[in-house]
VOTIMAR-845939 format. One record per atom (N, C-alpha, C): residue number from 0; atom name; x, y negated, z negated. Coordinates in nm, 3 decimals, decimal comma. Each point is the difference from the previous one (the first is absolute). Layout:
{nr->NUM&atom->CA&xx->X&yy->Y&zz->Z} $
...
***
This chain:
{nr->0&atom->N&xx->13,978&yy->-8,830&zz->-8,082} $
{nr->0&atom->CA&xx->0,094&yy->0,085&zz->-0,070} $
{nr->0&atom->C&xx->0,040&yy->-0,068&zz->-0,130} $
{nr->1&atom->N&xx->0,005&yy->0,077&zz->-0,106} $
{nr->1&atom->CA&xx->0,032&yy->-0,055&zz->-0,130} $
{nr->1&atom->C&xx->0,150&yy->0,001&zz->-0,017} $
{nr->2&atom->N&xx->0,061&yy->-0,116&zz->0,000} $
{nr->2&atom->CA&xx->0,143&yy->-0,005&zz->-0,017} $
{nr->2&atom->C&xx->0,042&yy->-0,135&zz->-0,057} $
{nr->3&atom->N&xx->0,126&yy->-0,005&zz->-0,038} $
{nr->3&atom->CA&xx->0,057&yy->-0,124&zz->-0,049} $
{nr->3&atom->C&xx->0,091&yy->-0,059&zz->0,108} $
{nr->4&atom->N&xx->0,006&yy->-0,130&zz->0,008} $
{nr->4&atom->CA&xx->0,079&yy->-0,070&zz->0,100} $
{nr->4&atom->C&xx->0,110&yy->-0,077&zz->-0,071} $
{nr->5&atom->N&xx->0,125&yy->0,035&zz->0,032} $
{nr->5&atom->CA&xx->0,114&yy->-0,065&zz->-0,061} $
{nr->5&atom->C&xx->0,050&yy->-0,114&zz->0,088} $
{nr->6&atom->N&xx->0,053&yy->-0,104&zz->-0,064} $
{nr->6&atom->CA&xx->0,058&yy->-0,113&zz->0,073} $
{nr->6&atom->C&xx->0,104&yy->-0,068&zz->-0,086} $
{nr->7&atom->N&xx->0,077&yy->-0,088&zz->0,062} $
{nr->7&atom->CA&xx->0,097&yy->-0,080&zz->-0,075} $
{nr->7&atom->C&xx->0,144&yy->0,042&zz->0,015} $
{nr->8&atom->N&xx->0,024&yy->0,108&zz->0,073} $
{nr->8&atom->CA&xx->0,137&yy->0,045&zz->0,019} $
{nr->8&atom->C&xx->0,078&yy->-0,092&zz->0,092} $
{nr->9&atom->N&xx->0,130&yy->0,026&zz->0,014} $
{nr->9&atom->CA&xx->0,083&yy->-0,080&zz->0,088} $
{nr->9&atom->C&xx->0,145&yy->0,026&zz->-0,025} $
{nr->10&atom->N&xx->0,082&yy->-0,087&zz->0,059} $
{nr->10&atom->CA&xx->0,144&yy->0,007&zz->-0,016} $
{nr->10&atom->C&xx->0,043&yy->-0,101&zz->-0,105} $
{nr->11&atom->N&xx->0,076&yy->0,044&zz->-0,097} $
{nr->11&atom->CA&xx->0,044&yy->-0,089&zz->-0,107} $
{nr->11&atom->C&xx->0,145&yy->0,034&zz->-0,035} $
{nr->12&atom->N&xx->0,073&yy->-0,100&zz->-0,044} $
{nr->12&atom->CA&xx->0,139&yy->0,022&zz->-0,040} $
{nr->12&atom->C&xx->0,007&yy->0,063&zz->-0,138} $
{nr->13&atom->N&xx->0,108&yy->0,072&zz->-0,028} $
{nr->13&atom->CA&xx->0,018&yy->0,055&zz->-0,135} $
{nr->13&atom->C&xx->-0,013&yy->-0,110&zz->-0,104} $
{nr->14&atom->N&xx->-0,071&yy->0,032&zz->-0,107} $
{nr->14&atom->CA&xx->-0,026&yy->-0,097&zz->-0,105} $
{nr->14&atom->C&xx->-0,127&yy->-0,080&zz->0,021} $
{nr->15&atom->N&xx->-0,061&yy->0,015&zz->0,116} $
{nr->15&atom->CA&xx->-0,121&yy->-0,074&zz->0,031} $
{nr->15&atom->C&xx->-0,126&yy->0,063&zz->-0,057} $
{nr->16&atom->N&xx->-0,114&yy->-0,061&zz->0,034} $
{nr->16&atom->CA&xx->-0,129&yy->0,044&zz->-0,053} $
{nr->16&atom->C&xx->-0,103&yy->0,012&zz->0,112} $
{nr->17&atom->N&xx->-0,096&yy->0,087&zz->-0,024} $
{nr->17&atom->CA&xx->-0,116&yy->0,014&zz->0,087} $
{nr->17&atom->C&xx->-0,120&yy->0,036&zz->-0,086} $
{nr->18&atom->N&xx->-0,119&yy->-0,036&zz->0,046} $
{nr->18&atom->CA&xx->-0,122&yy->0,045&zz->-0,066} $
{nr->18&atom->C&xx->-0,084&yy->0,077&zz->0,100} $
{nr->19&atom->N&xx->-0,025&yy->0,124&zz->-0,032} $
{nr->19&atom->CA&xx->-0,084&yy->0,085&zz->0,083} $
{nr->19&atom->C&xx->-0,144&yy->-0,006&zz->-0,050} $
{nr->20&atom->N&xx->-0,092&yy->0,011&zz->0,094} $
{nr->20&atom->CA&xx->-0,143&yy->0,005&zz->-0,034} $
{nr->20&atom->C&xx->-0,060&yy->0,129&zz->0,050} $
{nr->21&atom->N&xx->-0,101&yy->0,045&zz->-0,071} $
{nr->21&atom->CA&xx->-0,069&yy->0,125&zz->0,032} $
{nr->21&atom->C&xx->-0,149&yy->-0,028&zz->-0,011} $
{nr->22&atom->N&xx->-0,068&yy->-0,005&zz->0,112} $
{nr->22&atom->CA&xx->-0,142&yy->-0,035&zz->0,003} $
{nr->22&atom->C&xx->-0,083&yy->0,121&zz->0,039} $
{nr->23&atom->N&xx->-0,111&yy->0,017&zz->-0,066} $
{nr->23&atom->CA&xx->-0,088&yy->0,114&zz->0,028} $
{nr->23&atom->C&xx->-0,094&yy->-0,032&zz->0,116} $
{nr->24&atom->N&xx->-0,021&yy->0,100&zz->0,082} $
{nr->24&atom->CA&xx->-0,093&yy->-0,012&zz->0,112} $
{nr->24&atom->C&xx->-0,108&yy->0,106&zz->-0,013} $
{nr->25&atom->N&xx->-0,123&yy->-0,044&zz->-0,020} $
{nr->25&atom->CA&xx->-0,109&yy->0,094&zz->-0,002} $
{nr->25&atom->C&xx->-0,038&yy->0,056&zz->-0,136} $
{nr->26&atom->N&xx->0,071&yy->-0,042&zz->-0,105} $
{nr->26&atom->CA&xx->-0,038&yy->0,048&zz->-0,132} $
{nr->26&atom->C&xx->0,048&yy->-0,099&zz->-0,105} $
{nr->27&atom->N&xx->-0,051&yy->0,019&zz->-0,121} $
{nr->27&atom->CA&xx->0,037&yy->-0,088&zz->-0,111} $
{nr->27&atom->C&xx->0,119&yy->0,059&zz->-0,072} $
{nr->28&atom->N&xx->0,105&yy->-0,079&zz->-0,004} $
{nr->28&atom->CA&xx->0,127&yy->0,050&zz->-0,051} $
{nr->28&atom->C&xx->0,005&yy->0,006&zz->-0,153} $
{nr->29&atom->N&xx->-0,081&yy->-0,083&zz->-0,066} $
{nr->29&atom->CA&xx->0,023&yy->-0,016&zz->-0,143} $
{nr->29&atom->C&xx->-0,041&yy->0,121&zz->-0,083} $
{nr->30&atom->N&xx->-0,061&yy->0,101&zz->0,065} $
{nr->30&atom->CA&xx->-0,031&yy->0,122&zz->-0,075} $
{nr->30&atom->C&xx->0,122&yy->0,091&zz->-0,016} $
{nr->31&atom->N&xx->0,107&yy->-0,028&zz->0,075} $
{nr->31&atom->CA&xx->0,109&yy->0,095&zz->0,013} $
{nr->31&atom->C&xx->0,135&yy->-0,054&zz->-0,047} $
{nr->32&atom->N&xx->0,080&yy->0,091&zz->-0,055} $
{nr->32&atom->CA&xx->0,142&yy->-0,031&zz->-0,015} $
{nr->32&atom->C&xx->0,059&yy->-0,009&zz->0,141} $
{nr->33&atom->N&xx->0,102&yy->-0,083&zz->0,014} $
{nr->33&atom->CA&xx->0,065&yy->-0,017&zz->0,130} $
{nr->33&atom->C&xx->0,150&yy->0,019&zz->-0,016} $
{nr->34&atom->N&xx->0,056&yy->0,075&zz->0,091} $
{nr->34&atom->CA&xx->0,144&yy->0,021&zz->-0,001} $
{nr->34&atom->C&xx->0,066&yy->-0,060&zz->0,123} $
{nr->35&atom->N&xx->0,118&yy->-0,054&zz->-0,021} $
{nr->35&atom->CA&xx->0,087&yy->-0,039&zz->0,111} $
{nr->35&atom->C&xx->0,104&yy->0,110&zz->0,020} $
{nr->36&atom->N&xx->0,024&yy->0,032&zz->0,125} $
{nr->36&atom->CA&xx->0,096&yy->0,102&zz->0,039} $
{nr->36&atom->C&xx->0,093&yy->-0,059&zz->0,105} $
{nr->37&atom->N&xx->0,111&yy->0,067&zz->0,024} $
{nr->37&atom->CA&xx->0,085&yy->-0,043&zz->0,110} $
{nr->37&atom->C&xx->0,068&yy->0,122&zz->0,062} $
{nr->38&atom->N&xx->0,032&yy->-0,014&zz->0,128} $
{nr->38&atom->CA&xx->0,068&yy->0,107&zz->0,071} $
{nr->38&atom->C&xx->0,111&yy->-0,060&zz->0,085} $
{nr->39&atom->N&xx->0,121&yy->0,035&zz->-0,035} $
{nr->39&atom->CA&xx->0,117&yy->-0,044&zz->0,076} $
{nr->39&atom->C&xx->0,028&yy->0,101&zz->0,111} $
{nr->40&atom->N&xx->0,070&yy->-0,042&zz->0,104} $
{nr->40&atom->CA&xx->0,030&yy->0,092&zz->0,111} $
{nr->40&atom->C&xx->0,070&yy->0,125&zz->-0,049} $
{nr->41&atom->N&xx->-0,051&yy->0,114&zz->0,040} $
{nr->41&atom->CA&xx->0,062&yy->0,126&zz->-0,035} $
{nr->41&atom->C&xx->-0,026&yy->0,047&zz->-0,141} $
{nr->42&atom->N&xx->-0,083&yy->-0,072&zz->-0,074} $
{nr->42&atom->CA&xx->-0,029&yy->0,036&zz->-0,139} $
{nr->42&atom->C&xx->-0,148&yy->0,024&zz->-0,019} $
{nr->43&atom->N&xx->-0,032&yy->0,069&zz->-0,108} $
{nr->43&atom->CA&xx->-0,141&yy->0,024&zz->-0,032} $
{nr->43&atom->C&xx->-0,061&yy->-0,127&zz->-0,062} $
{nr->44&atom->N&xx->-0,131&yy->-0,007&zz->0,012} $
{nr->44&atom->CA&xx->-0,071&yy->-0,111&zz->-0,064} $
{nr->44&atom->C&xx->0,013&yy->0,013&zz->-0,151} $
{nr->45&atom->N&xx->0,022&yy->-0,113&zz->-0,067} $
{nr->45&atom->CA&xx->0,016&yy->0,001&zz->-0,145} $
{nr->45&atom->C&xx->-0,089&yy->-0,106&zz->-0,064} $
{nr->46&atom->N&xx->-0,043&yy->0,029&zz->-0,121} $
{nr->46&atom->CA&xx->-0,080&yy->-0,096&zz->-0,074} $
{nr->46&atom->C&xx->0,085&yy->-0,111&zz->-0,054} $
{nr->47&atom->N&xx->-0,051&yy->-0,122&zz->0,005} $
{nr->47&atom->CA&xx->0,072&yy->-0,118&zz->-0,045} $
{nr->47&atom->C&xx->-0,065&yy->-0,063&zz->-0,122} $
{nr->48&atom->N&xx->-0,132&yy->-0,015&zz->0,006} $
{nr->48&atom->CA&xx->-0,069&yy->-0,067&zz->-0,109} $
{nr->48&atom->C&xx->-0,144&yy->0,044&zz->-0,004} $
{nr->49&atom->N&xx->-0,061&yy->-0,013&zz->-0,117} $
{nr->49&atom->CA&xx->-0,140&yy->0,041&zz->-0,018} $
{nr->49&atom->C&xx->-0,069&yy->-0,098&zz->-0,092} $
{nr->50&atom->N&xx->-0,124&yy->-0,032&zz->0,032} $
{nr->50&atom->CA&xx->-0,079&yy->-0,087&zz->-0,086} $
{nr->50&atom->C&xx->-0,136&yy->0,065&zz->-0,020} $
{nr->51&atom->N&xx->-0,050&yy->-0,005&zz->-0,122} $
{nr->51&atom->CA&xx->-0,130&yy->0,064&zz->-0,025} $
{nr->51&atom->C&xx->-0,113&yy->-0,090&zz->0,049} $
{nr->52&atom->N&xx->-0,123&yy->0,048&zz->-0,012} $
{nr->52&atom->CA&xx->-0,113&yy->-0,070&zz->0,062} $
{nr->52&atom->C&xx->-0,022&yy->-0,139&zz->-0,057} $
{nr->53&atom->N&xx->0,025&yy->-0,017&zz->-0,128} $
{nr->53&atom->CA&xx->-0,023&yy->-0,131&zz->-0,062} $
{nr->53&atom->C&xx->0,119&yy->-0,093&zz->0,015} $
{nr->54&atom->N&xx->0,115&yy->0,055&zz->0,032} $
{nr->54&atom->CA&xx->0,122&yy->-0,080&zz->0,007} $
{nr->54&atom->C&xx->0,073&yy->-0,010&zz->-0,132} $
{nr->55&atom->N&xx->-0,052&yy->0,069&zz->-0,102} $
{nr->55&atom->CA&xx->0,060&yy->-0,011&zz->-0,131} $
{nr->55&atom->C&xx->0,118&yy->0,091&zz->-0,023} $
{nr->56&atom->N&xx->0,026&yy->0,091&zz->0,091} $
{nr->56&atom->CA&xx->0,111&yy->0,094&zz->-0,014} $
{nr->56&atom->C&xx->0,075&yy->0,010&zz->0,131} $
{nr->57&atom->N&xx->0,132&yy->-0,019&zz->-0,008} $
{nr->57&atom->CA&xx->0,084&yy->0,008&zz->0,120} $
{nr->57&atom->C&xx->0,120&yy->0,091&zz->-0,026} $
{nr->58&atom->N&xx->0,047&yy->0,063&zz->0,104} $
{nr->58&atom->CA&xx->0,117&yy->0,086&zz->-0,011} $
{nr->58&atom->C&xx->0,089&yy->-0,017&zz->0,124} $
{nr->59&atom->N&xx->0,128&yy->0,027&zz->-0,018} $
{nr->59&atom->CA&xx->0,097&yy->-0,021&zz->0,107} $
{nr->59&atom->C&xx->0,100&yy->0,115&zz->0,006} $
{nr->60&atom->N&xx->0,047&yy->0,027&zz->0,121} $
{nr->60&atom->CA&xx->0,113&yy->0,091&zz->0,014} $
{nr->60&atom->C&xx->0,123&yy->-0,067&zz->-0,059} $
{nr->61&atom->N&xx->0,091&yy->0,081&zz->-0,051} $
{nr->61&atom->CA&xx->0,121&yy->-0,056&zz->-0,062} $
{nr->61&atom->C&xx->0,078&yy->-0,088&zz->0,097} $
{nr->62&atom->N&xx->-0,004&yy->0,034&zz->0,127} $
{nr->62&atom->CA&xx->0,080&yy->-0,073&zz->0,100} $
{nr->62&atom->C&xx->-0,047&yy->-0,143&zz->0,021} $
{nr->63&atom->N&xx->-0,123&yy->-0,031&zz->-0,040} $
{nr->63&atom->CA&xx->-0,054&yy->-0,136&zz->0,024} $
{nr->63&atom->C&xx->-0,038&yy->-0,070&zz->-0,129} $
{nr->64&atom->N&xx->0,011&yy->0,068&zz->-0,111} $
{nr->64&atom->CA&xx->-0,041&yy->-0,057&zz->-0,127} $
{nr->64&atom->C&xx->0,078&yy->-0,128&zz->-0,029} $
{nr->65&atom->N&xx->-0,071&yy->-0,104&zz->-0,040} $
{nr->65&atom->CA&xx->0,063&yy->-0,128&zz->-0,028} $
{nr->65&atom->C&xx->0,013&yy->-0,090&zz->0,121} $
{nr->66&atom->N&xx->-0,024&yy->0,054&zz->0,119} $
{nr->66&atom->CA&xx->0,011&yy->-0,079&zz->0,123} $
{nr->66&atom->C&xx->-0,134&yy->-0,015&zz->0,071} $
{nr->67&atom->N&xx->-0,085&yy->0,099&zz->-0,011} $
{nr->67&atom->CA&xx->-0,131&yy->-0,001&zz->0,067} $
{nr->67&atom->C&xx->-0,110&yy->-0,019&zz->-0,104} $
{nr->68&atom->N&xx->-0,107&yy->-0,068&zz->0,042} $
{nr->68&atom->CA&xx->-0,116&yy->-0,019&zz->-0,087} $
{nr->68&atom->C&xx->-0,127&yy->0,028&zz->0,080} $
{nr->69&atom->N&xx->-0,080&yy->0,092&zz->-0,051} $
{nr->69&atom->CA&xx->-0,128&yy->0,031&zz->0,063} $
{nr->69&atom->C&xx->-0,111&yy->-0,074&zz->-0,072} $
{nr->70&atom->N&xx->-0,098&yy->-0,046&zz->0,076} $
{nr->70&atom->CA&xx->-0,114&yy->-0,069&zz->-0,059} $
{nr->70&atom->C&xx->-0,121&yy->0,022&zz->0,091} $
{nr->71&atom->N&xx->-0,115&yy->-0,038&zz->-0,051} $
{nr->71&atom->CA&xx->-0,119&yy->0,014&zz->0,083} $
{nr->71&atom->C&xx->-0,096&yy->-0,114&zz->-0,029} $
{nr->72&atom->N&xx->-0,077&yy->-0,034&zz->0,103} $
{nr->72&atom->CA&xx->-0,106&yy->-0,099&zz->-0,011} $
{nr->72&atom->C&xx->-0,127&yy->0,071&zz->0,046} $
{nr->73&atom->N&xx->-0,075&yy->0,051&zz->-0,093} $
{nr->73&atom->CA&xx->-0,117&yy->0,079&zz->0,037} $
{nr->73&atom->C&xx->-0,108&yy->-0,084&zz->0,068} $
{nr->74&atom->N&xx->-0,003&yy->-0,128&zz->-0,026} $
{nr->74&atom->CA&xx->-0,096&yy->-0,087&zz->0,067} $
{nr->74&atom->C&xx->0,031&yy->-0,009&zz->0,150} $
{nr->75&atom->N&xx->0,129&yy->0,016&zz->0,034} $
{nr->75&atom->CA&xx->0,041&yy->-0,006&zz->0,140} $
{nr->75&atom->C&xx->0,020&yy->0,140&zz->0,059} $
{nr->76&atom->N&xx->-0,026&yy->0,103&zz->-0,084} $
{nr->76&atom->CA&xx->0,012&yy->0,137&zz->0,049} $
{nr->76&atom->C&xx->0,141&yy->0,028&zz->0,053} $
{nr->77&atom->N&xx->0,100&yy->-0,054&zz->-0,070} $
{nr->77&atom->CA&xx->0,137&yy->0,004&zz->0,050} $
{nr->77&atom->C&xx->0,097&yy->0,032&zz->-0,114} $
{nr->78&atom->N&xx->0,103&yy->0,075&zz->0,034} $
{nr->78&atom->CA&xx->0,110&yy->0,029&zz->-0,091} $
{nr->78&atom->C&xx->0,128&yy->-0,056&zz->0,061} $
{nr->79&atom->N&xx->0,088&yy->-0,049&zz->-0,084} $
{nr->79&atom->CA&xx->0,123&yy->-0,063&zz->0,046} $
{nr->79&atom->C&xx->0,123&yy->0,072&zz->-0,055} $
{nr->80&atom->N&xx->0,110&yy->-0,015&zz->0,071} $
{nr->80&atom->CA&xx->0,129&yy->0,046&zz->-0,050} $
{nr->80&atom->C&xx->0,101&yy->-0,112&zz->0,023} $
{nr->81&atom->N&xx->0,037&yy->-0,067&zz->-0,108} $
{nr->81&atom->CA&xx->0,101&yy->-0,105&zz->0,006} $
{nr->81&atom->C&xx->0,136&yy->0,066&zz->-0,015} $
{nr->82&atom->N&xx->0,085&yy->-0,019&zz->0,099} $
{nr->82&atom->CA&xx->0,132&yy->0,063&zz->0,002} $
{nr->82&atom->C&xx->0,107&yy->-0,109&zz->-0,007} $
{nr->83&atom->N&xx->0,087&yy->0,011&zz->-0,096} $
{nr->83&atom->CA&xx->0,107&yy->-0,098&zz->-0,018} $
{nr->83&atom->C&xx->0,134&yy->0,073&zz->-0,007} $
{nr->84&atom->N&xx->0,106&yy->-0,078&zz->0,011} $
{nr->84&atom->CA&xx->0,136&yy->0,057&zz->-0,005} $
{nr->84&atom->C&xx->0,012&yy->0,121&zz->0,092} $
{nr->85&atom->N&xx->-0,048&yy->-0,017&zz->0,121} $
{nr->85&atom->CA&xx->-0,005&yy->0,113&zz->0,093} $
{nr->85&atom->C&xx->0,140&yy->0,046&zz->0,039} $
{nr->86&atom->N&xx->0,010&yy->0,131&zz->0,019} $
{nr->86&atom->CA&xx->0,126&yy->0,064&zz->0,035} $
{nr->86&atom->C&xx->-0,015&yy->0,071&zz->0,135} $
{nr->87&atom->N&xx->0,108&yy->0,024&zz->0,070} $
{nr->87&atom->CA&xx->-0,010&yy->0,073&zz->0,127} $
{nr->87&atom->C&xx->-0,069&yy->0,135&zz->-0,016} $
{nr->88&atom->N&xx->0,017&yy->0,064&zz->-0,114} $
{nr->88&atom->CA&xx->-0,063&yy->0,131&zz->-0,021} $
{nr->88&atom->C&xx->-0,151&yy->-0,010&zz->-0,020} $
{nr->89&atom->N&xx->-0,053&yy->-0,121&zz->-0,008} $
{nr->89&atom->CA&xx->-0,146&yy->-0,017&zz->-0,005} $
{nr->89&atom->C&xx->-0,062&yy->0,003&zz->0,140} $
{nr->90&atom->N&xx->0,084&yy->0,003&zz->0,101} $
{nr->90&atom->CA&xx->-0,050&yy->0,004&zz->0,137} $
{nr->90&atom->C&xx->-0,083&yy->0,126&zz->0,024} $
{nr->91&atom->N&xx->-0,123&yy->-0,019&zz->0,045} $
{nr->91&atom->CA&xx->-0,092&yy->0,112&zz->0,020} $
{nr->91&atom->C&xx->-0,131&yy->-0,054&zz->0,055} $
{nr->92&atom->N&xx->-0,086&yy->0,092&zz->0,041} $
{nr->92&atom->CA&xx->-0,140&yy->-0,034&zz->0,026} $
{nr->92&atom->C&xx->-0,074&yy->0,018&zz->-0,131} $
{nr->93&atom->N&xx->-0,074&yy->-0,102&zz->-0,038} $
{nr->93&atom->CA&xx->-0,072&yy->0,001&zz->-0,126} $
{nr->93&atom->C&xx->-0,148&yy->0,025&zz->0,025} $
{nr->94&atom->N&xx->-0,057&yy->0,090&zz->-0,079} $
{nr->94&atom->CA&xx->-0,140&yy->0,037&zz->0,010} $
{nr->94&atom->C&xx->-0,068&yy->-0,018&zz->-0,136} $
{nr->95&atom->N&xx->-0,128&yy->-0,027&zz->0,005} $
{nr->95&atom->CA&xx->-0,079&yy->0,005&zz->-0,123} $
{nr->95&atom->C&xx->-0,110&yy->0,104&zz->0,018} $
{nr->96&atom->N&xx->-0,050&yy->0,050&zz->-0,109} $
{nr->96&atom->CA&xx->-0,102&yy->0,103&zz->0,007} $
{nr->96&atom->C&xx->-0,086&yy->-0,003&zz->-0,124} $
{nr->97&atom->N&xx->-0,127&yy->0,030&zz->0,018} $
{nr->97&atom->CA&xx->-0,096&yy->-0,001&zz->-0,110} $
{nr->97&atom->C&xx->-0,008&yy->0,137&zz->-0,066} $
{nr->98&atom->N&xx->-0,016&yy->-0,004&zz->-0,132} $
{nr->98&atom->CA&xx->-0,011&yy->0,125&zz->-0,077} $
{nr->98&atom->C&xx->0,117&yy->0,092&zz->0,034} $
{nr->99&atom->N&xx->0,118&yy->-0,057&zz->0,005} $
{nr->99&atom->CA&xx->0,118&yy->0,074&zz->0,042} $
{nr->99&atom->C&xx->0,106&yy->0,008&zz->-0,109} $
{nr->100&atom->N&xx->-0,035&yy->-0,040&zz->-0,120} $
{nr->100&atom->CA&xx->0,098&yy->0,005&zz->-0,107} $
{nr->100&atom->C&xx->-0,072&yy->-0,006&zz->-0,134} $
{nr->101&atom->N&xx->0,073&yy->0,042&zz->-0,101} $
{nr->101&atom->CA&xx->-0,050&yy->-0,010&zz->-0,136} $
{nr->101&atom->C&xx->0,122&yy->-0,021&zz->-0,089} $
{nr->102&atom->N&xx->0,006&yy->-0,116&zz->-0,061} $
{nr->102&atom->CA&xx->0,118&yy->-0,031&zz->-0,080} $
{nr->102&atom->C&xx->0,124&yy->-0,001&zz->0,086} $
{nr->103&atom->N&xx->0,098&yy->0,082&zz->-0,035} $
{nr->103&atom->CA&xx->0,123&yy->0,007&zz->0,078} $
{nr->103&atom->C&xx->0,005&yy->0,126&zz->0,085} $
{nr->104&atom->N&xx->-0,116&yy->0,051&zz->0,035} $
{nr->104&atom->CA&xx->-0,010&yy->0,114&zz->0,091} $
{nr->104&atom->C&xx->-0,067&yy->-0,045&zz->0,129} $
{nr->105&atom->N&xx->0,068&yy->0,020&zz->0,112} $
{nr->105&atom->CA&xx->-0,054&yy->-0,036&zz->0,130} $
{nr->105&atom->C&xx->-0,037&yy->0,127&zz->0,075} $
{nr->106&atom->N&xx->-0,119&yy->0,002&zz->0,060} $
{nr->106&atom->CA&xx->-0,049&yy->0,118&zz->0,068} $
{nr->106&atom->C&xx->0,051&yy->0,005&zz->0,143} $
{nr->107&atom->N&xx->-0,012&yy->0,116&zz->0,061} $
{nr->107&atom->CA&xx->0,049&yy->0,017&zz->0,137} $
{nr->107&atom->C&xx->-0,088&yy->-0,070&zz->0,103} $
{nr->108&atom->N&xx->-0,126&yy->-0,021&zz->-0,034} $
{nr->108&atom->CA&xx->-0,091&yy->-0,064&zz->0,094} $
{nr->108&atom->C&xx->-0,103&yy->-0,078&zz->-0,076} $
{nr->109&atom->N&xx->-0,066&yy->-0,097&zz->0,066} $
{nr->109&atom->CA&xx->-0,104&yy->-0,077&zz->-0,069} $
{nr->109&atom->C&xx->-0,115&yy->0,090&zz->-0,044} $
{nr->110&atom->N&xx->-0,053&yy->-0,029&zz->-0,118} $
{nr->110&atom->CA&xx->-0,119&yy->0,072&zz->-0,043} $
{nr->110&atom->C&xx->-0,125&yy->-0,054&zz->0,065} $
{nr->111&atom->N&xx->0,009&yy->-0,119&zz->0,054} $
{nr->111&atom->CA&xx->-0,114&yy->-0,064&zz->0,067} $
{nr->111&atom->C&xx->0,051&yy->-0,073&zz->0,122} $
{nr->112&atom->N&xx->-0,068&yy->0,017&zz->0,111} $
{nr->112&atom->CA&xx->0,043&yy->-0,065&zz->0,122} $
{nr->112&atom->C&xx->0,121&yy->0,069&zz->0,060} $
{nr->113&atom->N&xx->0,068&yy->-0,073&zz->0,087} $
{nr->113&atom->CA&xx->0,114&yy->0,059&zz->0,070} $
{nr->113&atom->C&xx->0,119&yy->-0,096&zz->-0,002} $
{nr->114&atom->N&xx->0,115&yy->0,049&zz->0,041} $
{nr->114&atom->CA&xx->0,118&yy->-0,086&zz->0,010} $
{nr->114&atom->C&xx->-0,024&yy->-0,107&zz->0,107} $
{nr->115&atom->N&xx->0,048&yy->-0,121&zz->-0,026} $
{nr->115&atom->CA&xx->-0,004&yy->-0,106&zz->0,098} $
{nr->115&atom->C&xx->0,122&yy->0,004&zz->0,091} $
{nr->116&atom->N&xx->0,021&yy->-0,107&zz->0,075} $
{nr->116&atom->CA&xx->0,112&yy->-0,009&zz->0,093} $
{nr->116&atom->C&xx->0,132&yy->-0,033&zz->-0,071} $
{nr->117&atom->N&xx->-0,010&yy->-0,056&zz->-0,116} $
{nr->117&atom->CA&xx->0,120&yy->-0,040&zz->-0,072} $
{nr->117&atom->C&xx->0,052&yy->-0,134&zz->0,049} $
{nr->118&atom->N&xx->0,095&yy->-0,055&zz->-0,074} $
{nr->118&atom->CA&xx->0,064&yy->-0,124&zz->0,040} $
{nr->118&atom->C&xx->0,151&yy->0,016&zz->-0,018} $
{nr->119&atom->N&xx->0,076&yy->-0,040&zz->0,100} $
{nr->119&atom->CA&xx->0,144&yy->0,020&zz->0,001} $
{nr->119&atom->C&xx->0,069&yy->-0,107&zz->-0,084} $
{nr->120&atom->N&xx->0,086&yy->0,044&zz->-0,089} $
{nr->120&atom->CA&xx->0,086&yy->-0,090&zz->-0,076} $
{nr->120&atom->C&xx->0,145&yy->0,034&zz->0,036} $
{nr->121&atom->N&xx->0,071&yy->-0,099&zz->0,047} $
{nr->121&atom->CA&xx->0,141&yy->0,019&zz->0,035} $
{nr->121&atom->C&xx->0,084&yy->-0,100&zz->-0,077} $
{nr->122&atom->N&xx->0,094&yy->0,052&zz->-0,077} $
{nr->122&atom->CA&xx->0,088&yy->-0,084&zz->-0,080} $
{nr->122&atom->C&xx->0,139&yy->0,010&zz->0,060} $
{nr->123&atom->N&xx->0,043&yy->-0,109&zz->0,060} $
{nr->123&atom->CA&xx->0,128&yy->0,002&zz->0,070} $
{nr->123&atom->C&xx->0,054&yy->-0,142&zz->0,016} $
{nr->124&atom->N&xx->0,131&yy->-0,011&zz->-0,002} $
{nr->124&atom->CA&xx->0,062&yy->-0,131&zz->0,023} $
{nr->124&atom->C&xx->0,033&yy->-0,018&zz->0,148} $
***
C-alpha cells in the first residue's frame, strides 16, 4: 500500500519542542509536494504546513507560523516538521500526505497514496 508513515510524536510540556518525521513506503517521495495536517479531538483535519518537491518553497498556517519549520531530505525519502514553542492547542494527531497541498492551500485528501496512521502530539504540563 502506498502511504506515508509518521513518527516522532509524544507528550511535551508547553514551550517544548518535537520533530516529526514522515517517511514514504512504496514510492519515491521527492516527486511530490508534502503537506502536514493535524486533527484535534472533535475538530476537522486542518493543514499545517506544505513543502514543494524540491524543498525550495514552504508555507504555514497562521497558527504555527514562526514556530514550526518544515523540511525534507529527498535522499532519505523523508519530510520533517520541527515544532517549537509548543502550545496546548497544538495537541492533535499529526498526519503527512503526498501531493496534498500547493502553496498555502491544503487539499482534503492526498493526491497520491493514502493517509497514514498519524502520530499523536500532546502538549500538557
